[in-house]
N, C-alpha and C positions, 0 to 999 in steps of 0.2 A: 362150535368152540376149538377144536382142533385145526380147524380149516383156517379160522382168522388168525390163530395163534402161527401157522405155518407161513401166511402172508405177510405177517409182521416181520417175523424171520428172513423170509425173502428180502423184504423191504429192508431192512437192518444192511443185508448183507450188501446189497445192491448200493446204498446209501455209501457205505464202508469202502466200497470199491471205487466210488469215485472220487470220495476225498483222501484216500491213501491208495495210488495207483500202484500197479506191480513193480517191484523193485528192479525186477528183471529186466527181462523180454529184450527187443531187440536192439542191433545198434548199426550205425553208418560206421566206415572205415575209412580215413584217408591216409595217403601216403604222400612224403615228401621227401624227394631225394636230399640227401646232405654231402656239402662238397668235401667230408673228410670223414673218418670212423671217429667214434666216440672212443674217450680214451679210457683204458681199463685201469682196474684197482681205484676207483672214485675219482679219477682225474678228469675233472671238467663237469659241468652241467648243462642245464636249461632253465629257463624262463620267459614268461611273455611280456610283451608291451607293444603300445603301437608306436612304430619304429618312425613311420614316413608321414604321420598324420592325416591320416586318411580315414580315421574314425574305425579302424579295423585292428586288432590285434594282431601281432606277429610274434614269431619265435627268436628267441637268441641262445646261439648254442655253441658252447665253448669247449675245447679241448688242448692239451699242452701245446703253444706253439700257434695256436690259431683259434679264432672265431668266425662265425657267420650269421647274419639275420634273414630270415625268410618269412615270406608271406606265407600262410594256412592256403595257399590257391596252388602251391609247390614253387612258385617263383623265388630266386636267390636274388634279395634285398643286393647283399653284398658280400664278400668274404674276403680276409686279410690275416695274413702271419701278424703274430704278436708273441712278445713275449710274457704271455700274459703269466699272472700268479694263481695257478689253482694248486689243488692239493697233489703231492708228490708221494701220498702214502698217508701212513696215520697222522693225524696232526698232534698228537703225544711224541711223535719223534721226528717229524719232517715240518712242524708248523702247521699254522692254519691257510686256507680257510676250511680244509677237513674234505672228507670223503663226499662227493656229488655236488659240491657249491660249484656254482657256476662262474663266481669271482667278478661279477659285473653288476653295475648299477646302470637304470636307465632314468632321466629326469630331465627335465630343463633348467640345468644347472645356472646357465649365463641368461637367463631371462628374456629370451631372444622368442620367446613362441614355439620354440620346435626342442623338440628332444637330443639328448646327447647319451652317448654310451659311454660310461667312465670304467676302468679297470686299472687295477695295480699291476705293474712289471714287476721283475725279480730284480729293480736296482732302485726301488724307492720312488718310482716315478708314475704320477696318477696320469692317464693318457684319456682326454676327451676328445672323443670323436662324433660326427653328425650322425645322427639314427639314421638320416635315410639311405645314405651313402657309404659311412664308414671312414670317410675320410678324417685325417686329423683336424682340428681345431685350435688344440691347446694342450702342452704337457704343464705338468707341476712336480718339482721334484723337494721332498721331505726328508729331512737324515732322521733316520732311526734313533730310538735311545740305547744309551748307552747298556750293555746285556743283553742285547737282540741282536740277531742276524739280519733282518730286513724287516721292513713293514710287509705283512702278511694278508690283511684283510682291511676291507672298507666297505662301508656303507654311507649312503647319503640320508640326513636326517633334517628334523625341523626343531634347532634348539633355541631359536632367538624371534620365532613368530614370523619370520620374513617367508617362510615355506620351505621347500627343500632346496636350500641354498648351504647347509652346512656338510660337512662329512666327520664322520671318525674312523680314525685308524685303528688298527690294534695289531699285536704282535707277540711273540712268546720267547722267554726267554731260550739265550742258543744254545746252552749246554743241559744236559740233564733233561728229566721229566718235563716235558715244555708245555706250557701252561698260558694262556693269553692275558697275563696281567697289566701289560702294557697297554693304557689308551691313550688317544690323545686328540682331541677335538678342533676344527679349525671352519671358520669361515671362509666361502669361497665367491670372490667379487672381481672380475675384471682378469680371470686367470691367474687371480693373485689368492693365496691363502694366508691366512689371520689366525694365530693360534687362539683359541678360547680357554681351553684347558686341558691339563694332562694328570694323569696319573702311572704310579708303578704299582698299585696295590688293589687292581681291581678283582672280585670274586669271581673269577669266570670259570666256563665251564671246561669240562675235561678233555672233550672231544670234538670242540666246536665254537663258532664265535658268538661275541653277545648279539642279542635281539634288541632291536628299538620298536618302542610302541608309546602312544599317549595312553598312559596308565590312568590318568585323572582327568581328561577329558577337558582340560586347558588348552589343547592345541599345539603344546610342544610335547618333543618326545621325551622319554626315560631311556636309559640303559640298563639293559638285563643281563644278569649273571644269578649268580647266587649270591651277589649283592644289586640292591637297584640304585643307579645314581641319578640324580634330579640334572635338567638341561645343563647345568652351570657345572656338573661333575661334581656335585656335593652327594656324601653318603645319604640317604634317608632313612626314617625312624625304625622302619622294618629288619630285622634281623634272622636269618637263618639260624638255627640250632647249632652251636659251637660244638668245638669237639671236646666234651666235657663228661665227667662220670655219670652223670644224669639222663645223659643221652645215649642212647643204647651203647651203656658202660665204656664210654670212651671213643668208641673204636672212631678211626678217620674215615673220611667220605671223600669221592668226589661226585660231581653230577656230570650224570650223562646226557640228557637231555632236557630243553626246557620250551615251554608251548604258553602262547598268549592268549587266552579267549577271555568272555565275558562267561565265565563259569557260574558264577552266582548273580543273577540281576539283581536281586535284593540289596547288594553292595554295591555302593558308588563305584563306576570305574571298572578296569579291565584286571583280571587276576593271571598271577604266573603261575605254572604247573612246572616242578621240577623233579625228576626222577634220580636219585641217589645212590651211586654203587659205593658199595663196602658196610656202611648201615643198613641198606636195604631198603631204603623209604621214597614215599612219594608225599610231595608237601605243596601246600597252595598258598598262595602269599598277594596279599592286595597292597596298594601304593599308601592307601590311607589307614585300612584297618591293620595292617603288619601280618604276621603269620596266621594263617585262618586254620589251617591243621597239618597235621606231619604225622603220616599215620604207615603202616608196614602189614603186609599179607606173609604173617609166617614167617618174618624175614626173607622173603624171594625176592630177587633183585628184578626191578620192574623193567630197566634198563630201555625198552623203547615203548611209546604210548600213540595214542591218538585221541583228542578230544572233540568231542560232538554231541549232537542232540541224539541219542540210541534209544533215550527210552522215554514216551511221555508220562508214565508212572511216577517220575521223579521230578522234582522241581531242579532247575537248572541243567548246565550240562553234564555230562557222564565220562570218566577217562578210563578208556583200555589200558591195560598194563599186558606187554607182552612175556614178559619172563626173560630169562638168561639163556635157558638150557640149549645146548647145541643143537640137540634134537630132542622132539616130543613137547613141544612148548607147551606150557600151562596157563594161558592169559587166565585174566580175571577183571572186571570190571568195577570202579568206584565210583559213589554217585557223588555230588557237589559238596558234599558233606565228609567225604573221606570214609564210607560206609562199604563193604564188599557185597555188592549186591547180583552179581555173577562170576562163575569160573567152570573152565571146562578143558579138555585135550584140544589142541588142535589138530593133530593129526585124525582125532573121530569124525572133525568136520571140513576138511582139506577133501579137492576134486580128489579122483584115481589119478594117479600119476603125480601128485604135487610131491615135493622132496620133504621127508621128514624135517629138515632143517624148519622148517616153516615159513614165517613171512617177515618180509622187511620192506623199509622205507613206506611206513602204514600212515596213509594219510585221508582226513574226513573229506568226503565227497557227497554233494548235492547232486546225484544223478536222476533222480526220478523226479525231482518238484515236490514231492511230498515232505511232511514235517518232519518226518524220521531220516536221518541221516544214514548213509551205510561208511564203509572204509573202504578205499582202495590199498591194494599192495601188490607186491613183486613175490617171486620165490627165494627165498634167502640163500645167500652165497654162492649165486650162482645168474648168468645171464638166461633168464628163464620167464616162466609163464607168469602172467597179471589176472587179478582177479578183484570182484567187489563180493565182500560178506558183511553179515549183521554183527556190531561187535558185542552186542548183548547174548548172541548164543553161537555164535561163530559160522553160521551157515552160510555156505557161498551161493552168493544168486546170480552170478556172471562169472565165467571163465572162459580166456581167451590164450591160444597158445601163442606162445612169443619168444622171444629169447634177448630179453629187454636189459639192456645195459643200465637204463634209468627210467626212472618213474617220478611223473610231475602230472598235479591234478590242477586244472584251472577254467574257468569259464572265456573260452576263446571263441564260441561261434556267436554268441549275441543272444540267448535266448534266456539267462540268469543260471541256468544249471549247467554244472560244472563237465567238461571231459576227461577222458583218461588219454594223457598224453605219454608214450614212451620213446626213449631213442633206443632202436637198434642196429648196430652196426654203423653203416652210412645212411639211413634213412630213420627219417621220423615217421612213424604211425600214431595218428591218434582216433579216439572212437567216441561218438556222438551218441547219445539214447533217442532211437528215431520214434518211441513212442508221443504221442501229445503230451505238450507241457501244460500240467493242472494247475501251474499257475502263470499264466503269461504276461500279467502286470507287473510282478514281483521284480521290485529294483535290484539291478546288477550288483553283486559282490564287490566290485570295482569301486563302489562307491565308499568302501568302508574303508577306509586309510590304515585299519588293521589289517584288513585283507591285502592290500596292497604290500605293507610291508614284509608280511609272512610270505607272501607270491618271489619277493623281491631277492629277500635273504634266508638261505635255506642250505639247510645241509643232511647228511645219511641220517644222523641222528635226531635232528629237530626238523624234520620237514614242515 
């Protein structure tokens, strides 16, 4: 009887090992030289796209005054100097797009079957470059709104059902505490822009630009902050809890971060996760259902988060909140219904030598190919190490020594699992899981429009 039980237990463990392979394990490292150094203090960033239509993903890196496109084999496709609009410091003091934001977009904006790179300069001009050569194809200049300094952020969207042929511009007020209340949407055709709608009262984030997503699966993008606009620029029915005595005793607030995922699969469409400073709440909103919940963890500020499938014990996705503490962070995890299901101290979990300031730029990552995702992060407040940890427990499963200035996560090698990508001074290093892929037939994440939107427009607070 004991022997049979032992055999069954071994069989169970073997089966679990097959369906849930080791999350840590070995990796392959690749290095790509950069023609310039990454900007410090959050100035410039990185994204990935197929720049030369060869079916392989390339890397686009921006820094103050310059940008470059590089293949993952190390070849530089092109490099050019340009007065590109990237962060000049904190967005509340210097305007958008915010720390670490790449300030570029990649799409086939003119419908010729080849991709273009779009970016704003410091003088209200949108530059459209050939993706494979970096040569200028056209320029569009659009006057910024009264009360602003200049247009500061741009994203390519689909507002009319014509594909990624529209753009939304955003900027902040030029005086005082700067917030991106100004938006304007344009269609782009034959290098000309036609105004679709504009507003000067968008419910903007405090530390970054709007996010675009097709929240209700109708093929068109909504524009998301702490208000959500429909594709025509109209206010939708949902509303974030206002500054009112019945909400946190009337305390003021601002929104640090925003994340868009299918947190509640039983609710049609995608959900928007919002992290609030001041009243210190986390909220979940849906385009159709409105505000699903609004909760706090003993009034600790969530500040940064990562959203993903971190536990199969609970339905839907989980939301890991970092906490604000300058040192000795105390993260907690919410389930899809806003209940705290885990909490711990980061210093008790971090690798030896990891800063007591904790983690930053925390991103969900499909690293192993298993059902459970990990979180990737770098050392906070320094060009430091990177690692992977389990959000439910804080356990680090991978620690890579580095001097990372930027951290980015995306599937660039093609087996649907994601790679850890860092910019370190004048080089890119990326790390690929060397273990066998347990789900080789899994569709690539790039097929999901929301994945593409998330990887194109991001910054430090909302990676």
